[in-house]
C-alpha positions in Angstrom: -0.2 0.1 0.1 1.3 3.5 -1.1 1.7 5.6 2.3 0.5 9.3 2.2 3.8 10.9 1.8 1.9 14.3 2.3 1.0 12.7 6.0 4.9 11.5 6.5 6.3 15.3 5.3 4.0 16.8 8.0 5.3 14.4 10.5 8.9 15.4 10.0 7.9 19.3 10.5 6.3 18.4 13.6 9.2 16.1 15.0 11.4 19.5 15.9 13.7 19.6 12.8 15.7 22.6 12.0 14.1 25.5 10.3 16.1 25.1 6.9 15.2 21.6 7.0 11.3 22.4 7.6 11.1 25.2 4.3 12.6 22.8 2.0 10.2 20.4 2.8 7.3 22.6 2.6 8.9 23.8 -0.9 8.8 19.9 -1.7 5.0 19.8 -1.0 4.4 22.1 -4.0 5.8 19.3 -6.2 3.8 15.9 -5.5 6.4 13.9 -7.6 9.1 15.3 -5.7 7.6 15.2 -2.3 7.0 11.1 -3.5 10.3 10.7 -4.3 11.4 12.1 -1.3 9.2 10.6 1.2 7.7 7.4 -0.5 9.7 5.0 1.7 12.5 5.0 4.2 16.0 4.1 3.0 16.8 0.1 3.5 20.1 -1.3 4.2 21.0 -3.6 1.3 24.6 -5.3 0.4 26.0 -2.1 1.3 24.1 -0.6 4.4 22.2 2.5 3.9 23.0 4.5 0.6 20.8 7.0 -1.4 20.5 10.7 -2.9 21.6 13.5 -0.2 18.7 15.6 0.4 15.6 16.1 2.7 13.0 13.2 3.3 13.1 9.6 4.8 14.0 8.3 1.4 17.4 10.5 1.2 20.6 10.8 3.1 20.5 14.1 5.7 21.5 14.5 9.1 18.0 13.1 10.1 17.9 9.5 8.3 21.6 9.2 9.5 20.1 10.3 12.9 17.4 7.8 12.9 19.8 5.1 11.1 22.2 5.6 14.4 19.8 5.7 17.0 18.2 2.3 15.8 21.7 0.5 15.7 22.2 2.1 19.2 18.8 0.4 20.5 20.0 -2.0 19.1 23.3 -2.4 20.3 22.3 -1.9 23.9 19.9 -4.7 23.6 22.5 -7.2 22.1 25.2 -6.3 24.9 23.3 -4.9 27.8 25.6 -4.2 30.9 28.2 -3.4 29.0 30.7 0.0 27.8 29.7 -0.4 24.1 32.7 1.0 21.9 32.1 2.0 18.1 34.6 3.5 15.6 33.5 5.7 12.8 35.5 6.6 9.7 34.3 8.4 6.4 35.2 9.0 2.8 35.8 12.2 0.6 32.3 12.5 -0.6 30.6 16.0 0.3 28.9 16.1 3.8 30.8 12.8 4.7 32.6 14.5 7.6 29.8 16.2 9.1 27.8 13.1 8.6 30.5 11.2 10.5 30.1 13.8 13.5 26.4 13.4 13.2 26.9 9.8 14.0 29.4 9.8 16.7 27.7 13.0 18.5 24.5 10.2 18.7 26.5 7.3 19.5 28.0 9.4 22.5 24.4 10.9 23.6 24.2 7.1 24.1 26.7 7.1 26.6 29.2 4.9 23.8 32.9 5.1 24.0 33.4 6.6 20.5 36.7 6.1 18.2 36.2 9.0 15.4 39.1 8.9 12.6 40.3 12.7 12.9 40.1 12.8 8.7 39.0 10.5 6.0 40.3 7.0 5.9 39.9 3.8 3.4 36.3 1.5 4.4 38.8 -1.5 5.0 40.8 0.4 7.4 37.4 1.1 9.6 36.8 -3.1 9.5 40.3 -3.6 10.8 39.8 -0.9 13.6 36.9 -2.7 14.7 38.7 -5.5 16.0 41.7 -3.8 16.7 40.4 -1.9 19.2 37.7 -4.8 20.4 34.6 -2.6 19.2 31.0 -3.6 19.7 30.4 -1.9 16.3 31.2 0.4 13.6 30.3 3.1 11.1 31.7 4.1 7.7 29.9 7.1 5.7 30.2 6.4 2.1 28.7 5.6 -0.8 31.2 3.8 -2.2 31.4 4.3 -6.0 28.0 5.6 -7.1 27.7 9.2 -8.5 28.5 12.3 -6.2 24.8 12.6 -5.5 25.0 10.1 -3.3 26.5 9.1 0.3 25.7 6.1 2.2 26.3 4.5 5.8 27.7 0.8 5.9 26.9 -0.4 9.4 29.7 -3.2 10.8 29.3 -5.6 13.9 32.0 -6.5 16.1 33.5 -9.1 13.9 34.6 -6.3 11.4 31.9 -7.1 9.0 29.0 -5.5 7.3 25.6 -6.1 9.0 23.7 -9.3 8.0 20.5 -11.4 8.9 19.4 -11.3 11.5 21.0 -8.0 12.6 20.2 -6.0 9.8 16.8 -6.7 9.9 16.5 -5.7 13.4 18.2 -2.5 13.1 15.6 -1.8 10.6 13.1 -2.2 12.7 14.6 -0.4 15.6 14.9 2.7 13.1 11.2 1.8 12.0 10.3 1.8 15.7 11.4 5.4 16.1 8.4 7.7 15.2 10.4 10.5 13.6 13.7 12.7 14.2 12.6 14.2 17.3 13.3 10.8 18.7 16.9 10.9 18.1 19.0 11.9 21.1 21.4 14.5 19.1 22.9 15.8 22.5 26.8 14.7 21.9 28.8 13.7 24.7 32.4 15.0 23.6 34.0 13.2 26.5 33.5 10.2 24.9 34.6 10.8 21.7 38.3 10.0 21.0 40.0 10.8 17.8 42.5 8.1 16.1 44.4 8.2 13.2 48.1 8.0 12.7 48.4 4.6 15.2 45.8 3.1 13.6 47.3 3.4 10.2 50.7 2.1 11.2 49.1 -1.0 12.7 47.2 -1.8 9.1 50.0 -1.1 7.0 52.1 -3.8 9.5 49.5 -6.2 8.7 49.1 -5.5 4.7 53.1 -6.0 5.2 52.7 -9.6 6.4 50.7 -11.3 3.4 53.6 -10.7 1.3 54.9 -14.0 -0.7 57.2 -12.8 -2.7 60.1 -10.3 -1.2 62.7 -11.3 -3.2 60.8 -10.3 -6.4 60.1 -7.0 -4.8 63.5 -6.5 -3.9 64.5 -7.1 -7.3 62.3 -5.4 -9.2 61.1 -2.4 -6.5 61.7 0.1 -9.5 59.1 -1.1 -11.8 56.9 2.2 -12.8 53.3 2.0 -11.2 50.6 4.5 -11.4 48.3 5.0 -9.3 45.1 7.6 -9.2 42.6 7.7 -6.0 40.3 9.1 -8.1 39.3 11.7 -5.5 38.9 9.4 -2.7 40.7 8.3 0.4 43.4 6.1 -1.0 45.3 9.2 -2.0 47.5 8.8 1.1 47.3 5.1 1.9 47.8 3.3 -1.5 51.6 5.3 -1.9 52.0 4.7 2.2 51.3 1.0 1.6 53.3 0.7 -1.9 56.4 2.2 -0.3 56.3 0.1 3.1 56.4 -3.0 1.2 59.0 -2.0 -1.1 58.4 -0.1 -4.1 60.2 2.9 -5.0 58.6 4.2 -8.7 55.3 5.0 -8.0 53.5 7.9 -9.6 50.2 9.7 -8.3 48.0 11.3 -11.0 48.4 14.8 -9.6 45.0 16.0 -11.0 43.2 13.4 -8.9 45.6 13.2 -6.0 43.3 15.4 -3.9 39.8 14.4 -2.0 37.0 15.8 -3.6 33.3 14.9 -3.1 32.7 16.1 -6.4 34.9 13.8 -8.5 35.6 16.7 -10.8 38.1 14.6 -13.3 35.5 11.9 -13.9 31.9 11.4 -15.0 31.5 8.6 -12.1 34.4 7.7 -9.5 34.3 4.1 -10.4 37.2 2.3 -11.5 34.8 -0.4 -13.0 34.8 2.4 -15.8 37.2 2.9 -18.5 36.4 6.7 -18.0 37.8 6.9 -14.7 41.1 5.3 -15.5 41.6 7.5 -18.5 44.2 9.8 -17.0 46.1 7.1 -15.4 46.7 5.2 -18.4 47.5 8.6 -20.2 50.1 8.8 -17.4 51.1 5.4 -17.7 51.9 5.7 -21.5 53.9 8.7 -21.1 56.2 7.4 -18.3 56.4 4.0 -19.7 54.7 2.1 -16.7 53.9 -1.3 -16.6 51.2 -1.2 -14.3 47.9 1.1 -13.7 46.2 1.2 -10.2 42.7 3.1 -9.4 41.0 2.9 -6.3 37.4 4.4 -5.8 36.3 6.8 -3.2 36.5 4.7 0.0 39.4 2.5 -1.0 37.4 -1.0 -1.1 37.7 -1.2 -5.0 40.3 -1.5 -7.4 40.3 -1.1 -11.2 43.8 -1.9 -13.1 45.0 -1.9 -16.6 47.9 -4.0 -17.8 50.4 -3.2 -20.2 49.5 -5.7 -23.7 52.6 -7.1 -25.5 52.2 -4.4 -28.1 52.9 -1.7 -25.4 49.4 -0.6 -25.1 47.4 -0.8 -21.7 44.5 -3.3 -21.5 41.5 -2.8 -18.6 41.0 -6.0 -16.5 37.6 -6.6 -15.3 36.9 -7.5 -11.8 36.7 -11.2 -12.8 40.0 -11.3 -14.8 41.8 -9.5 -12.0 40.4 -11.5 -9.1 41.6 -15.2 -10.8 44.7 -13.5 -11.3 45.2 -12.8 -7.6 43.5 -16.6 -6.8 46.2 -17.9 -9.2 49.0 -16.1 -8.0 48.4 -16.6 -4.1 47.7 -20.1 -4.8 50.7 -20.7 -6.9 53.2 -18.8 -4.4 51.6 -21.0 -1.2 52.4 -24.2 -2.9 55.9 -22.9 -3.9 56.6 -21.9 -0.6 54.8 -24.9 1.0 52.5 -23.4 3.1 49.3 -25.9 2.6 48.0 -27.6 5.7 45.5 -29.1 4.1 42.4 -27.0 5.7 42.8 -23.7 3.2 39.9 -21.9 1.4 38.6 -19.8 -1.3 35.5 -17.5 -1.1 33.9 -15.9 -3.8 30.0 -14.7 -4.9 27.2 -16.9 -6.8 28.2 -14.0 -9.5 32.2 -14.3 -9.8 33.7 -16.1 -12.2 34.1 -20.1 -12.1 37.1 -19.9 -13.1 38.2 -19.2 -9.3 36.7 -22.6 -8.6 38.9 -24.2 -11.2 41.9 -23.0 -10.2 41.4 -23.7 -6.1 40.6 -27.2 -7.4 43.7 -27.4 -9.2 45.6 -26.5 -5.8 43.4 -28.6 -3.8 42.2 -25.6 -2.0 38.4 -25.9 -1.3 35.9 -23.1 -2.7 32.8 -21.7 -1.8 30.4 -19.3 -3.2 28.1 -16.8 -1.3 25.3 -14.7 -2.2 26.4 -11.1 -3.6 28.0 -8.6 -1.0 31.3 -8.9 0.8 29.5 -9.3 3.9 28.6 -12.9 3.1 31.9 -13.6 2.2 32.9 -11.5 5.8 30.3 -13.9 7.4 31.6 -17.6 6.2 35.3 -16.8 7.4 33.9 -15.9 10.6 31.9 -19.4 10.6 35.1 -21.3 9.2 37.5 -19.8 11.9 39.5 -22.4 13.7 38.0 -25.0 11.1 40.0 -23.7 7.8 42.2 -20.9 6.8 40.8 -18.1 4.8 43.5 -17.5 2.2 41.9 -15.2 -0.4 38.3 -14.4 -1.8 36.7 -11.6 -3.9 33.8 -10.6 -6.1 33.4 -9.5 -9.6 32.8 -5.9 -8.8 36.5 -5.2 -8.1 36.9 -6.4 -4.5 39.1 -8.5 -3.2 40.6 -9.7 0.5 43.9 -11.5 0.9 44.0 -12.8 4.3 41.4 -12.0 7.0 42.6 -9.0 9.4 40.2 -7.3 7.5 36.6 -8.4 6.7 35.6 -6.5 4.1 37.1 -6.0 0.5 40.2 -4.4 0.9 41.9 -2.0 -2.3 44.7 -1.0 -0.2 46.3 -4.2 0.6 44.7 -5.5 -2.9 47.1 -2.9 -4.3 49.9 -4.0 -2.6 49.3 -7.6 -3.8 48.5 -6.9 -7.3 52.3 -4.4 -7.6 53.6 -7.5 -5.9 51.9 -9.9 -8.6 53.5 -7.6 -11.2 57.1 -7.4 -9.5 56.9 -11.1 -9.3 56.0 -11.8 -13.5 59.0 -9.4 -14.4 61.3 -11.0 -12.0 60.5 -14.5 -14.1 60.8 -12.4 -17.3 56.5 -12.1 -17.8 54.1 -9.1 -18.0 51.2 -9.4 -16.5 49.8 -10.3 -19.7 51.7 -13.1 -19.8 50.6 -14.8 -16.5 46.9 -13.8 -17.5 47.5 -16.0 -20.6 49.1 -18.4 -18.9 46.5 -18.8 -16.3 43.8 -19.4 -19.1 45.8 -22.1 -20.9 46.5 -23.9 -17.3 42.4 -23.8 -16.0 40.2 -22.9 -19.0 39.8 -19.2 -20.7 36.7 -17.6 -19.0 35.3 -14.5 -19.9 32.3 -12.2 -18.3 30.3 -9.4 -18.9 28.4 -6.9 -16.8 25.5 -5.7 -18.1 23.7 -2.8 -15.7 20.4 -1.6 -16.3 19.6 1.9 -14.4 15.7 2.5 -13.5 15.1 5.2 -10.7 12.7 6.2 -8.3 9.5 4.3 -7.8 8.6 3.7 -10.9 12.0 1.8 -11.7 11.7 0.1 -8.9 8.5 -1.1 -10.1 9.6 -2.0 -13.6 12.7 -3.9 -12.3 10.7 -5.8 -10.2 8.5 -6.8 -12.9 11.7 -7.9 -15.3 12.6 -10.5 -12.2 9.1 -11.5 -12.6 9.0 -12.1 -15.9 12.1 -13.9 -16.0 10.6 -16.2 -13.3 7.3 -16.8 -15.4 8.9 -17.3 -18.2 12.4 -18.2 -18.1 14.8 -18.3 -21.0 15.2 -21.6 -22.6 18.8 -21.0 -24.9 21.2 -18.3 -24.8 23.4 -18.4 -28.4 22.2 -21.3 -29.1 23.2 -23.6 -26.4 20.0 -24.9 -24.2 19.3 -23.9 -20.5 19.2 -27.1 -18.4 19.3 -25.5 -15.1 17.6 -22.7 -13.2 18.7 -21.4 -9.7 16.2 -19.7 -8.0 17.7 -18.1 -4.8 14.3 -16.0 -4.1 12.5 -19.9 -3.9 15.5 -21.3 -2.7 15.8 -24.1 -5.3 17.6 -25.6 -8.3 15.7 -26.9 -11.2 16.8 -29.8 -13.8 15.3 -28.8 -16.9 16.2 -32.3 -18.3 15.0 -34.5 -15.6 12.2 -31.9 -14.5 12.9 -32.3 -10.7 13.9 -29.8 -8.0 16.3 -29.2 -5.2 17.0 -27.3 -2.4 19.8 -25.1 -1.9 20.9 -24.0 1.0 21.3 -20.2 0.8 19.5 -17.0 2.4 16.7 -16.1 0.5 17.6 -13.2 -2.4 16.4 -12.2 -5.3 18.8 -13.7 -7.9 18.2 -16.1 -10.9 20.8 -17.7 -12.2 20.4 -19.9 -16.0 23.0 -22.5 -16.6 23.2 -23.8 -20.4 24.8 -27.3 -21.4 27.9 -25.6 -22.6 28.6 -24.0 -19.7 27.7 -20.5 -19.9 26.0 -18.8 -16.8 23.6 -15.8 -17.0 22.9 -14.5 -13.6 19.7 -11.7 -13.2 20.2 -9.6 -10.0 18.2 -6.1 -8.8 21.1 -4.5 -7.2 21.1 -3.8 -3.1 22.6 -0.3 -3.3 21.5 1.2 -6.5 18.2 1.7 -8.7 19.9 -0.8 -11.2 19.3 -4.4 -12.3 22.4 -6.4 -13.1 22.9 -9.2 -15.9 26.0 -11.3 -15.2 26.8 -13.3 -18.6 29.6 -15.9 -18.4 31.0 -18.0 -21.2 34.3 -20.5 -21.1 36.4 -22.1 -23.7 39.7 -24.0 -23.9 42.7 -22.2 -24.7 45.4 -25.2 -26.0 48.0 -22.5 -26.3 48.9 -18.7 -25.9 49.2 -18.0 -29.6 45.6 -18.9 -29.8 44.9 -16.1 -27.2 43.4 -13.4 -29.6 41.4 -15.8 -31.8 39.6 -17.1 -28.6 39.4 -14.1 -27.1 37.4 -12.7 -30.3 35.2 -16.0 -30.3 34.2 -15.6 -26.5 33.4 -11.7 -27.1 31.0 -12.9 -30.0 29.3 -15.5 -27.5 28.9 -13.0 -25.4 27.4 -10.6 -27.7 25.0 -13.3 -28.7 23.8 -14.1 -25.1 23.4 -10.6 -24.5 21.3 -10.4 -27.3 18.7 -13.3 -26.4 17.9 -11.8 -23.2 15.8 -9.3 -25.0 16.7 -6.3 -22.7 
């Protein structure tokens, strides 16, 4: 049932909000469509927490929605940890209003008698995850909208294991927030004595942990001066990535100057997203100018990293998240074998929409592999569940997020930059380029290629259209892709896997999630999933073939591109 947006708006006005916000709501009431978009629902926790466009209203990021989320989280923490001095850590990225929002979160937590550790300036999201366990906190919050456009901000909430909230905590926090009648129920009266600023000491401990995961210090020492170009895309990596690379031994790192200053308007890019070719344009230009081997770029909160590697013709090739993740898994598992580190209880974890190549590589090295739902919080939760039984080595997801080791419980672009640079040094030390290593991996394990199709549908109408698309795919599933018969359908919402040849069903052991997967007889995999953090529906296409020798790479690459184009056409989007 659609709620009365005028009534909700009037409740906000009557709740004691400031005069400026009251005036903005009154102005919105003159435009019903604008008022509806601002108030037709409350922001909800998705795969990445609370995220939305900044502005007034219950469906927007502002001091009151952030205050209510924090009060709800505070109420739930009190219920979960009775008779304890509750401790929380808070960080923020470079987005507009992030520091202001972080201070509001600190004020509300301190008003609820919590001990608050607040970073004195912007910091990467993975460092916040690290800090929660380092300081024995019960929870943590980072203010970021990751790689979203500049109009957005967000609120990622973490539990005491350093991972983002999952069920039942996420739903329970939402219930607590929904039980708050309005902004007037939030305690904004800060207790400055309970707020402690933190910074450099945590940085040093975090960087020290990253240095410990190195697997090829000799290669770094021999190739310390390989040229690396790095762009923070106006985000939190501006300081930490160069420091991290220097700390592990690299001496020839060049930062893209025009993108090195934190700026929430992201003036040099359309989107601050390292998944987008355009976001790496300036870094690649600099790399060509310098004759660099590797380009690294991180998103505003430094949990995702995009890379470009030098091709054999001297140009630069952008790798997608599946390629980078597979290369990292190949390198790390190979080095573990070469160093004799295996004890027989190691594992790799990825998400269900991430390339199956990672499973194949893990099987070769006799390392167990697990798939989780999309969202790094599910990877982190499995790491926690397996603690003491299996050793997590590396994991990741196709959306450019990776984790090596478990001292962080979220995707970590800082440590990933260090490992990618090390992998480049290792290849160079063995007379190879990263491109050579990529092709070598495909020859050994199979040539997988993936494509992501992302369709944006904004607002309430867009939400309804996305829901209808998923309904249509459920009710009338595709029967073939690129001439390959669909033999299996996995519905994570219904919790079933259907074998179309035998017309049988079996239950799958995953939390319910609005995801559909279609598997064909030739091993193509097509996944459909509405985004949990953006007004988008995403389609993940995967095809694979054998690559018998490196010389066949270009031909097989073109063949897979053709297959993926046919699969996309068959989706009829």
